[in-house]
C-alpha angles and dihedrals in degrees: 000000000000093000093048092050090049092051091047090053092050091049092054090048091052091048091051090050092051091049090051092050092050091050090051091050090053090049091056092053092047092051092049090052090052092049094251128128125254106291092232088053090050090053093049092048091049089057095060110133125235092214094250123127128187137025125307136173115260143169122272112295115262124259116292145145137213093037127133124245114190133179114244106249095226108018138055091257139112122220119214122191134178128325135150139260125205118196094190092265106036136036125213120193120201139210098179120134117217133181125205116204104213096199096046097034092226134135127219133183126218119222116199132170090229126041141146118279116263114284148157134198090038126132133240136190131182131220134188095217122114094010095314131310138209113205122200127190134180128328132144143270117220122206115238093257092044089239098123134033125203115198124207131217097181126124122216135179127199111208102217097198094047094037095224140119123232127188112220111213106196120156126230097041130141120297120256111292150140133205089048124133129235135189139168117246116182104305095343138089111218121204122191135184128318131147143264122216137187130175091268105034148006138202134197124217139212101178124125129216132184126207113204109221092201100049097026090228135132127230129186109222118220113224127232125190129016106350123213113245123252111293151143133204094042126145117255118184132170116232128213092247093061096260125116125229119221119191135174128323139162139263138165135204137193113261094179138331109315093001125100131182120213125206128198113201128216098178122119133208140183116223122204117186112205112175106303094339125093118204115202120195121181115230128208117223137184123243 
């Protein structure tokens, strides 16, 4: 039984990979039809370095949305990464890393030879271990005309003391997505839900993965109990008793050709991770 289950898992993984490759091929054709470059080429070009290395004072970052702003784990600083800005005709996606010194009221920008590709709608968490760390997972890159979306499934860590990025390549992690939610629980990073979108289609998710910060390995957690429906943009918060609170979110579905129906959720759940099992329990709340 164990061998069959293993083969079945590998088959599903191969099918998902083929589907992803086909979607990427369609994206390339769509971009070409719109007069834009290959989206992978756009991402590579956007990563070109300016030759600078190190941290320097700068003016306030430009306008943007769907970025992450995290508190430094050991200093009175805020850490801003990524985001996007839409002028009404063109979209720019960022991968700049800024620090805001709360006491001094000053901004600085970090230049590094290696960094994650530009993205928005990703997630970030901070840890105090090993001199302080900023972890980034997933997100999306939007083509300038907002025609095509490219979703990431990469995991990065910025070592705050060493001032350098590192990509963590661990197999078995979540599929490419954005709009997911991510929190730290004990010595684990927990990722829930999100969505994946192409020009032709989209899908929402309600799966949960755990990244072990000691072994640097991913595990997909099997749910037990009443499971939250497919969603993105929910709230995920760790509680002092070890559980995780899940509230709200959004999803949409196709009603008929060219017509979608969106749903905003107000339900709330407690999540309890026990080994490789995830126990969901729905919680009532007062309005």
